[in-house]
C-alpha positions as CSV (number, residue, x, y, z in Angstrom):
1,M,23.0,-230.6,4.0
2,D,19.7,-229.2,4.2
3,V,17.5,-228.3,1.3
4,S,18.2,-224.6,1.1
5,E,22.0,-225.2,1.2
6,A,21.6,-227.7,-1.7
7,I,19.6,-225.3,-3.7
8,L,22.2,-222.4,-3.4
9,K,25.2,-224.6,-4.1
10,R,23.7,-226.3,-7.1
11,S,25.4,-225.2,-10.5
12,S,25.8,-226.7,-14.0
13,I,28.9,-228.9,-14.1
14,R,30.7,-229.7,-17.2
15,K,33.9,-231.3,-16.0
16,W,33.9,-234.6,-14.4
17,K,36.4,-236.7,-12.2
18,P,37.0,-240.3,-13.9
19,I,35.2,-241.8,-10.9
20,P,32.1,-244.3,-11.3
21,V,28.8,-243.0,-9.5
22,E,27.6,-245.4,-6.8
23,K,24.6,-247.2,-7.8
24,E,23.1,-246.3,-4.3
25,K,23.3,-242.3,-5.0
26,I,21.9,-242.7,-8.5
27,E,18.8,-244.4,-6.6
28,K,18.5,-241.6,-4.3
29,I,18.5,-239.3,-7.2
30,L,15.9,-241.4,-9.0
31,E,13.7,-241.4,-5.8
32,A,13.8,-237.6,-5.5
33,G,12.3,-237.5,-9.0
34,R,9.5,-240.0,-8.0
35,R,8.8,-238.1,-5.1
36,A,8.2,-234.9,-7.1
37,P,4.9,-233.1,-7.2
38,S,2.8,-234.9,-10.0
39,W,-0.2,-232.9,-11.8
40,G,-3.2,-235.2,-11.1
41,N,-0.7,-238.0,-9.8
42,C,-0.3,-239.2,-13.5
43,Q,3.7,-239.4,-12.9
44,S,4.3,-239.6,-16.6
45,W,8.0,-239.5,-16.1
46,R,10.5,-242.5,-17.2
47,F,13.9,-242.4,-16.4
48,I,16.7,-244.5,-17.9
49,V,20.3,-244.4,-16.3
50,V,22.9,-245.0,-19.0
51,Q,26.7,-245.8,-18.0
52,D,27.8,-247.6,-21.4
53,K,30.4,-245.8,-23.1
54,D,29.1,-246.4,-26.7
55,K,25.6,-245.4,-25.6
56,K,26.9,-241.9,-24.1
57,A,28.5,-241.2,-27.3
58,G,25.4,-241.8,-29.2
59,L,23.5,-239.2,-26.8
60,A,26.3,-236.8,-27.2
61,K,26.0,-236.9,-30.8
62,A,22.4,-236.6,-30.6
63,A,23.0,-233.6,-28.4
64,G,25.2,-231.6,-30.9
65,G,28.3,-233.3,-29.7
66,Q,28.3,-232.0,-26.3
67,A,31.2,-233.3,-24.3
68,V,29.6,-232.9,-21.0
69,V,27.2,-235.6,-22.2
70,R,29.9,-237.9,-23.6
71,D,32.4,-237.8,-20.7
72,A,30.0,-237.9,-17.5
73,P,30.0,-241.2,-15.7
74,A,26.5,-241.5,-16.1
75,V,23.6,-239.7,-17.9
76,I,20.0,-240.1,-17.0
77,V,17.7,-240.0,-20.1
78,C,14.4,-238.3,-19.0
79,C,11.4,-239.3,-20.8
80,C,7.7,-238.3,-21.1
81,S,4.9,-240.8,-21.3
82,I,2.1,-239.3,-23.1
83,D,0.1,-242.3,-22.5
84,D,-0.4,-241.4,-18.8
85,F,-2.4,-238.5,-19.9
86,S,-4.9,-240.8,-21.9
87,R,-8.6,-240.5,-20.2
88,K,-7.9,-244.4,-18.9
89,M,-4.6,-243.6,-17.3
90,Q,-5.6,-240.3,-15.9
91,R,-8.7,-241.7,-14.5
92,Q,-6.7,-244.7,-12.7
93,A,-4.3,-241.9,-11.1
94,L,-7.1,-239.5,-9.9
95,K,-8.8,-242.7,-8.4
96,E,-5.8,-243.5,-6.4
97,L,-5.7,-240.1,-4.8
98,M,-9.5,-240.6,-3.9
99,D,-8.9,-243.8,-2.4
100,V,-6.2,-242.5,0.2
101,G,-8.6,-239.8,0.8
102,A,-6.5,-237.1,-1.0
103,L,-9.6,-236.0,-3.1
104,N,-13.1,-235.9,-2.0
105,W,-14.9,-236.7,-5.0
106,T,-17.5,-239.3,-6.2
107,D,-17.1,-241.4,-9.0
108,E,-19.8,-239.5,-10.6
109,I,-17.9,-236.0,-10.3
110,L,-14.6,-237.6,-11.5
111,D,-16.4,-239.2,-14.5
112,N,-18.6,-236.3,-15.5
113,V,-17.0,-233.3,-14.2
114,V,-13.2,-233.7,-14.1
115,L,-12.8,-236.0,-17.0
116,E,-14.9,-234.1,-18.9
117,S,-13.2,-230.6,-18.6
118,D,-10.9,-228.8,-20.9
119,L,-9.1,-227.6,-17.9
120,F,-8.5,-230.8,-15.9
121,A,-8.3,-233.5,-18.7
122,P,-5.5,-232.9,-21.3
123,Y,-6.5,-235.8,-23.6
124,R,-9.5,-233.6,-24.5
125,L,-7.3,-231.2,-26.1
126,G,-5.5,-233.7,-28.1
127,E,-1.8,-235.1,-28.3
128,Q,0.0,-231.9,-28.3
129,A,-1.5,-230.8,-25.1
130,M,-0.6,-234.3,-23.5
131,A,2.7,-233.8,-24.5
132,I,3.0,-230.3,-23.0
133,K,1.6,-231.3,-19.8
134,A,4.2,-234.4,-19.5
135,G,6.9,-232.0,-20.2
136,E,6.0,-229.7,-17.6
137,Q,5.8,-232.8,-15.1
138,I,9.3,-234.0,-15.9
139,M,11.1,-230.7,-15.3
140,I,9.6,-230.6,-11.9
141,A,11.1,-234.2,-11.3
142,I,14.4,-232.9,-12.7
143,A,14.7,-230.0,-10.4
144,Y,14.1,-232.3,-7.6
145,M,17.0,-234.9,-8.9
146,T,19.4,-232.0,-9.4
147,V,19.2,-230.8,-5.8
148,E,19.2,-234.4,-4.5
149,A,22.5,-235.0,-6.3
150,V,24.1,-232.1,-4.9
151,N,22.9,-233.7,-1.4
152,Q,24.8,-236.9,-2.5
153,G,28.0,-235.0,-3.3
154,L,27.6,-235.2,-7.1
155,G,27.0,-232.6,-10.0
156,T,24.8,-232.6,-12.9
157,C,24.1,-230.4,-16.1
158,W,20.5,-230.0,-17.3
159,V,21.0,-230.6,-21.0
160,G,17.7,-229.8,-23.1
161,A,19.6,-228.9,-26.2
162,M,19.2,-232.4,-28.0
163,S,17.0,-234.2,-30.7
164,P,14.5,-236.2,-28.9
165,K,14.2,-238.2,-32.3
166,D,17.7,-239.0,-32.4
167,V,18.0,-239.6,-28.8
168,G,14.8,-242.1,-29.0
169,Q,16.6,-244.0,-31.6
170,V,19.8,-244.4,-29.7
171,M,17.8,-245.6,-26.8
172,G,15.2,-247.5,-28.6
173,L,12.3,-246.0,-27.2
174,P,8.7,-246.9,-28.2
175,D,6.4,-244.5,-30.0
176,N,4.5,-243.7,-26.8
177,L,7.6,-242.3,-24.9
178,F,9.8,-239.3,-26.1
179,A,13.1,-237.9,-24.6
180,H,12.7,-234.5,-23.1
181,D,16.2,-233.9,-21.3
182,L,19.4,-235.4,-20.5
183,I,20.9,-235.0,-17.1
184,P,24.9,-236.0,-16.9
185,L,25.7,-237.0,-13.7
186,G,29.2,-237.3,-11.9
187,Y,31.7,-236.1,-9.4
188,P,32.6,-232.6,-10.2
189,D,36.1,-231.7,-11.5
190,E,35.1,-228.1,-11.2
191,D,34.0,-225.5,-8.7
192,P,32.2,-222.8,-10.7
193,K,31.5,-219.3,-9.5
194,P,27.8,-218.5,-8.8
195,R,25.8,-218.1,-12.0
196,P,24.4,-214.5,-12.1
197,R,20.5,-214.3,-11.3
198,K,18.2,-211.5,-11.6
199,S,17.4,-209.8,-8.2
200,I,14.1,-210.8,-6.6
201,D,12.5,-207.4,-7.3
202,K,12.7,-208.2,-10.8
203,I,11.0,-211.4,-10.7
204,A,8.7,-211.6,-7.9
205,F,5.7,-209.2,-7.0
206,W,3.0,-208.8,-4.2
207,E,-0.7,-208.9,-5.2
208,E,-0.1,-207.4,-8.6
209,Y,2.5,-207.1,-11.4
210,S,4.3,-203.8,-11.3
């Protein structure tokens, strides 16, 4: 299946066949997330695969009782690491890009320009800015994962309606991680009609907004 076909075929799935998902397929989906674009190479995403029935029930409760979470053969808990946007960790990530030739910077530019800029260094704007940037990054990774799931013959449903605090308690997350989304995953037991989308002329423009 090519990328365009998988994108067009992807749809939110809320009914599952009672079939376990093979570990190899889950690993390919996680790899798709790992390979997603990452701002400054920070890679602030963390993914926890949950198949335990009781934990899934706890996650469903944290998501307002959504059956799509409770009944899925697997749920990927998608978390953000704020620490990855600290000055130390961001410097390390950018240095790795410099070492492979992706960025033609000197250490002086890195330390005295990039990491001292409000535009390029979220840590300078505080924890809220760091959390926003981390959330932005994980959503890119999730998009990649949902497309790869289609390629593996699986379905997903992007669940953002949940309590990060309650999910954190269910999963025993440390303070430096927060849950951002849940991705129920399994073999679809439905074939939903294509969802309505705005026409391209309503959302895309050339040279200027009109």
